C-alpha positions in Angstrom: 47.9 28.4 -27.3 47.2 28.4 -23.0 49.4 29.6 -20.8 50.3 25.9 -19.7 50.2 24.6 -23.0 52.9 27.0 -24.0 55.0 25.8 -20.9 54.2 22.3 -22.0 55.1 22.4 -25.7 58.8 23.6 -24.7 59.1 20.7 -22.3 58.4 18.4 -24.6 60.5 19.8 -27.3 63.6 19.2 -25.0 62.3 16.1 -23.6 62.7 14.6 -26.2 66.1 14.8 -26.6 66.5 13.6 -23.0 64.7 10.1 -24.1 62.3 10.8 -21.0 59.3 7.7 -21.0 56.5 9.0 -21.3 55.7 7.4 -17.4 58.0 9.9 -15.9 57.3 12.6 -19.0 53.5 12.6 -16.9 54.9 12.6 -12.9 56.8 15.7 -14.3 54.4 18.0 -15.7 51.6 17.2 -13.7 51.1 19.5 -10.4 51.5 18.0 -7.3 48.5 20.0 -5.6 45.9 22.2 -6.6 44.3 24.3 -4.2 41.6 27.1 -4.2 40.0 28.6 -1.2 37.7 31.6 -0.7 38.1 34.6 1.1 35.9 36.2 2.7 36.6 39.8 3.9 34.1 42.9 5.7 34.4 45.3 2.8 35.2 49.6 4.6 31.2 49.9 3.6 30.6 46.8 6.0 29.5 44.3 2.9 31.3 41.3 2.6 33.9 40.7 0.4 34.6 37.1 -1.4 37.6 37.0 -2.7 39.1 33.3 -4.9 42.6 32.0 -4.1 44.6 29.8 -5.6 48.0 28.1 -4.7 49.5 25.8 -7.1 52.6 23.5 -5.5 54.1 22.0 -9.2 57.2 19.6 -7.9 59.1 19.2 -4.4 61.6 16.7 -5.6 64.4 19.3 -5.2 63.6 21.2 -2.5 60.5 23.2 -1.0 58.6 25.2 -3.5 58.7 28.4 -4.4 56.4 30.9 -6.1 54.9 34.3 -6.6 51.8 35.5 -5.3 49.7 38.0 -7.6 46.2 39.9 -7.3 44.7 40.9 -10.3 41.1 40.8 -11.4 41.7 38.0 -14.2 43.8 35.6 -12.3 43.9 32.5 -14.1 44.2 28.7 -12.5 45.7 27.6 -16.2 48.5 30.8 -16.3 48.9 29.6 -12.3 49.6 26.2 -13.2 52.0 27.1 -15.8 53.8 29.8 -13.8 54.4 27.2 -11.1 55.9 24.9 -13.4 58.1 27.2 -14.7 59.6 28.3 -11.2 60.0 24.6 -11.1 62.0 24.8 -13.9 64.1 28.2 -13.6 65.0 27.3 -9.9 66.8 23.7 -11.2 68.3 25.8 -14.3 69.5 28.3 -10.9 70.5 25.2 -9.2 69.1 26.0 -6.1 67.7 23.7 -3.9 63.6 24.6 -5.1 60.8 23.4 -6.7 58.5 25.4 -8.4 54.8 26.8 -7.2 52.7 30.2 -8.1 49.4 31.6 -6.5 46.9 34.6 -7.0 44.1 35.7 -5.2 41.1 37.3 -7.5 41.0 40.6 -6.8 41.9 44.5 -8.0 43.8 45.9 -6.1 43.9 49.3 -7.5 40.0 49.4 -5.9 40.6 48.2 -2.7 41.7 49.9 0.8 45.1 49.0 2.1 43.0 47.4 4.8 41.1 46.1 2.7 43.9 44.3 1.2 45.5 43.7 4.5 42.3 41.4 5.4 42.2 39.6 2.0 46.1 38.3 2.4 45.8 37.4 6.5 42.3 35.6 5.5 43.9 34.3 2.7 47.5 32.8 4.8 44.9 31.3 7.5 42.9 29.2 4.7 46.5 28.0 3.5 48.9 28.0 6.2 49.2 24.1 7.1 50.4 24.1 3.8 53.2 26.6 3.3 56.4 27.3 5.4 60.0 27.7 5.2 60.3 23.6 4.1 56.7 23.4 1.9 56.5 26.5 -0.2 57.7 29.7 0.4 55.7 32.8 -1.7 57.3 35.6 -2.9 56.0 39.1 -4.1 54.8 39.1 -7.6 51.9 41.4 -10.3 50.1 43.5 -7.2 51.7 42.1 -4.2 54.9 44.2 -3.1 57.0 44.0 0.6 54.2 45.1 2.3 52.2 42.3 1.3 54.6 39.7 2.2 55.6 41.2 5.9 51.3 40.4 6.2 51.8 37.1 5.9 54.5 36.1 8.2 52.3 38.0 10.8 49.5 36.3 10.5 51.2 33.2 9.1 53.6 33.5 12.8 50.0 33.4 15.0 50.0 30.1 14.4 54.2 28.8 14.3 55.7 30.7 15.4 57.8 33.6 14.4 59.1 32.0 10.9 60.3 35.2 8.6 61.2 31.9 6.3 58.0 31.6 5.8 58.2 34.3 2.3 60.6 36.1 0.5 60.9 39.6 -0.7 60.3 40.8 2.7 60.7 44.6 4.2 64.7 44.8 5.2 63.1 45.4 9.3 61.5 41.9 8.9 64.3 39.6 7.4 64.5 40.8 3.6 67.3 40.9 1.4 69.7 43.5 0.4 69.4 43.3 -3.3 65.8 41.3 -3.5 63.9 44.5 -5.5 66.8 45.1 -8.0 67.3 41.5 -7.9 65.8 39.9 -11.5 67.4 43.4 -13.5 70.2 43.4 -12.3 70.5 39.4 -13.3 68.7 40.9 -16.1 72.0 43.3 -16.7 74.5 40.3 -15.9 73.1 38.0 -18.8 73.2 41.2 -21.5 76.8 41.8 -20.8 77.6 37.9 -20.9 76.1 37.5 -24.1 77.5 40.2 -25.7 80.6 38.8 -24.4 80.3 36.4 -26.1 79.0 37.5 -29.5 82.3 39.6 -29.4 79.6 43.0 -28.9 81.0 46.4 -27.1 77.8 47.0 -25.0 78.6 50.9 -24.6 77.6 50.6 -28.3 74.6 48.7 -27.6 71.4 49.3 -28.4 68.4 48.5 -26.0 64.3 48.7 -26.1 63.2 47.8 -22.9 58.7 46.7 -23.2 57.7 47.5 -19.2 59.0 49.6 -16.8 57.7 47.9 -13.5 60.2 46.6 -11.0 62.0 44.3 -13.4 62.4 46.7 -16.7 63.2 49.9 -14.5 65.7 48.2 -13.1 67.1 46.0 -15.9 67.7 49.6 -17.4 69.7 51.6 -15.1 72.1 48.5 -14.2 72.2 48.4 -18.0 72.7 52.5 -18.4 75.3 52.2 -15.3 77.0 49.4 -17.7 77.2 52.4 -20.6 74.6 50.4 -22.7 72.6 52.5 -24.6 68.8 52.1 -24.1 67.0 54.0 -27.0 63.7 52.5 -26.4 61.3 52.0 -23.4 57.2 51.4 -23.1 54.8 50.6 -20.7 50.6 51.0 -20.0 51.2 55.0 -21.2 52.5 54.8 -24.3 56.5 54.1 -25.7 59.3 56.7 -26.4 62.6 56.9 -28.4 65.7 58.2 -29.0 68.4 57.1 -31.1 71.2 58.6 -29.0 69.8 57.1 -25.9 68.3 57.9 -22.9 68.9 59.5 -19.7 67.5 56.8 -17.7 68.1 58.5 -14.1 65.9 61.6 -15.7 63.8 58.9 -16.6 63.3 56.9 -13.1 62.0 60.5 -11.6 60.0 61.9 -14.8 58.0 58.1 -14.0 57.4 58.5 -10.3 55.8 62.0 -11.0 54.1 60.9 -13.6 53.0 57.4 -13.3 53.9 56.5 -16.7 57.0 57.4 -19.4 54.5 59.1 -21.7 55.8 62.4 -22.4 59.2 62.1 -21.2 61.6 64.7 -23.0 63.7 64.7 -26.1 62.0 61.4 -27.2 60.1 60.8 -30.1 56.5 59.4 -28.7 55.9 55.9 -30.3 53.3 53.7 -30.1 53.5 50.6 -27.2 53.5 48.1 -29.1 56.4 49.4 -31.8 58.8 49.1 -28.6 58.9 45.3 -30.5 60.5 46.6 -34.0 62.1 49.3 -33.2 65.7 50.2 -34.5 67.5 48.0 -31.6 70.0 45.3 -30.9 68.9 44.2 -27.4 64.9 43.4 -26.9 64.0 42.8 -23.7 60.2 42.6 -23.1 59.5 42.9 -18.9 56.3 42.6 -18.5 53.2 40.5 -19.2 53.0 36.7 -21.2 52.7 36.6 -25.3 53.7 39.7 -26.1 56.1 38.2 -28.8 53.4 36.7 -31.7 53.0 35.9 -35.2 51.7 39.0 -36.0 54.9 41.0 -35.3 58.0 38.2 -34.9 59.0 39.0 -38.9 59.1 43.1 -38.3 61.7 42.3 -35.2 65.1 44.3 -36.1 66.8 43.4 -32.7 69.4 40.5 -32.9 68.8 39.3 -29.4 66.1 39.0 -26.8 66.3 38.6 -23.8 62.9 37.5 -21.7 62.9 40.0 -18.4 58.6 38.4 -18.1 57.5 35.2 -18.2 56.3 33.6 -21.3 56.4 36.5 -23.2 57.3 34.9 -26.3 54.7 32.3 -27.7 56.0 29.0 -29.7 55.5 29.9 -32.7 57.5 33.4 -32.3 59.7 31.4 -31.0 60.5 28.8 -33.7 60.4 31.4 -36.5 62.4 34.0 -34.4 65.4 31.3 -34.2 65.1 29.9 -37.6 66.2 33.6 -38.9 69.0 33.5 -36.3 67.7 35.4 -33.7 69.1 34.4 -30.2 66.4 34.5 -27.3 67.8 34.0 -24.0 64.8 32.2 -22.0 62.7 33.6 -19.0 63.4 30.2 -17.1 66.8 31.9 -16.9 66.9 35.3 -17.9 64.8 36.3 -15.4 66.1 33.8 -12.9 67.4 36.7 -11.0 64.5 37.1 -8.6 64.0 33.7 -7.3 68.5 33.3 -6.9 68.0 36.6 -4.2 64.7 34.9 -3.2 66.8 31.9 -2.1 69.5 34.4 -0.5 67.0 35.5 2.2 66.0 32.2 2.8 69.4 31.2 3.5 70.0 34.5 5.7 66.6 33.9 7.9 67.5 30.5 8.4 70.9 31.0 9.7 70.2 34.3 11.4 72.6 35.9 9.7 72.6 38.6 7.3 74.5 39.0 4.0 75.8 42.9 2.7 74.7 44.1 -0.3 78.3 43.1 -2.6 78.3 39.8 -1.3 74.5 39.4 -2.5 75.5 40.8 -6.1 78.7 38.4 -5.7 76.7 35.4 -5.4 74.1 36.8 -7.8 76.7 37.1 -10.4 78.5 33.8 -10.1 75.0 31.6 -10.3 73.8 33.6 -13.0 77.3 33.0 -15.4 77.3 29.7 -13.8 73.6 28.7 -15.0 74.8 31.0 -18.5 78.2 28.2 -19.2 75.9 25.0 -18.7 73.4 26.5 -20.8 75.7 27.9 -23.3 77.6 24.1 -23.4 74.5 22.1 -23.5 73.4 24.2 -27.1 76.9 24.0 -28.7 76.5 20.1 -27.4 73.0 19.3 -28.8 73.0 21.7 -31.4 69.8 23.4 -30.3 69.1 26.9 -29.2 69.2 28.3 -25.7 65.9 27.8 -24.3 65.5 23.7 -25.6 69.2 23.6 -23.4 68.1 25.4 -20.6 65.0 23.6 -20.4 67.4 20.3 -20.5 69.5 21.2 -17.8 66.3 22.0 -15.8 64.7 18.5 -16.9 67.0 16.7 -15.8 68.5 17.6 -12.5 64.7 17.3 -11.6 64.6 14.0 -13.5 67.4 12.3 -11.2 65.8 14.1 -8.0 62.6 12.8 -8.8 64.2 8.9 -9.4 66.9 9.3 -6.7 63.8 9.5 -4.4 62.3 6.5 -5.1 60.4 6.7 -8.5 62.9 4.9 -10.1 61.4 1.6 -8.3 57.5 2.4 -9.8 58.9 2.0 -13.0 61.2 5.3 -14.0 64.6 4.7 -15.2 67.3 7.1 -14.1 68.0 10.0 -16.4 71.6 11.1 -16.6 73.0 14.1 -16.8 73.3 15.8 -19.7 77.0 16.8 -19.3 78.0 13.1 -18.9 
């Protein structure tokens, strides 16, 4: 199943309980704009390089569109469409005034020099600067991009429109970035873990966690869970997997990964295959890397009671249905990993206000937003007797649909959708 098909499957599963008409359903699923451009640059060896760039703008009914920009050799327009749609639902679940977008450039950052990456980025901005901006569409870092990439975008965009730091989020602090942005997704996941374990009367300090992926999201989630007293027993990345039933020394592991570029070989652990992370002995499984990793092939062997989706789309629909049926609790990606876009929103607000927040305020506001969203999702799940993913989509769809109708689409024959709480 393609990424966009999986997203639309979850959408339709939730929408049918909300009685969304077929016309409005079509409007909500279809992207507003899909753009493809060619970035032609001079490579360091003097040859010309041509790289395809994409930006999909899914919905702006609740505010400017928001979404990451990834650099990867296999940037897939279908996947970009799916991620843009997920961003619409994610920002709606978070109840922040954004819609959804996503973008990417088909290139391999590992094979390009710093100067070549800068030229590609600036060329991309030259092609799309008139369709992005603080009130239109606000990119952010994603796979293969970082704060430096955002700095180049700010500079190039500002050549056309004047100094505009709010055009992107995830920038360096020196150029208007926010305290806490880098660790925000992992911090949010830790808040989610704490809240859901409390609901199930489980002590976080005796709970065993396994984390797939030790990049920005997985490593920060591990650090915060460890600091809160949780026991991280297993971690996996591209180099392999490690397991220690007594818990890993996460601070030591962070230093080891920086020096060795992976978790493989970390002392005092049992080496396991990377994909064995999904079936290891743990209470909470956090997939925090790629999509479509929990599938029909491994779903029956998953021991974890809770799956907290740190990655986008890690669970296939078939696996999702099976795991829910046997009593597993899945906290969906459109809520679980929303910490990043929440703090991106804070960064955007700071840029517009030209007033910087302290880290303590960022973390407090993040926790409040995460817990508010969790309470609403949990309430809907109990009220409608459904799983958390369906409840999260219902909450998101109702907010986007009402905004769409309020802005005038009901005059085209769309009915006003009531709030799920009414």
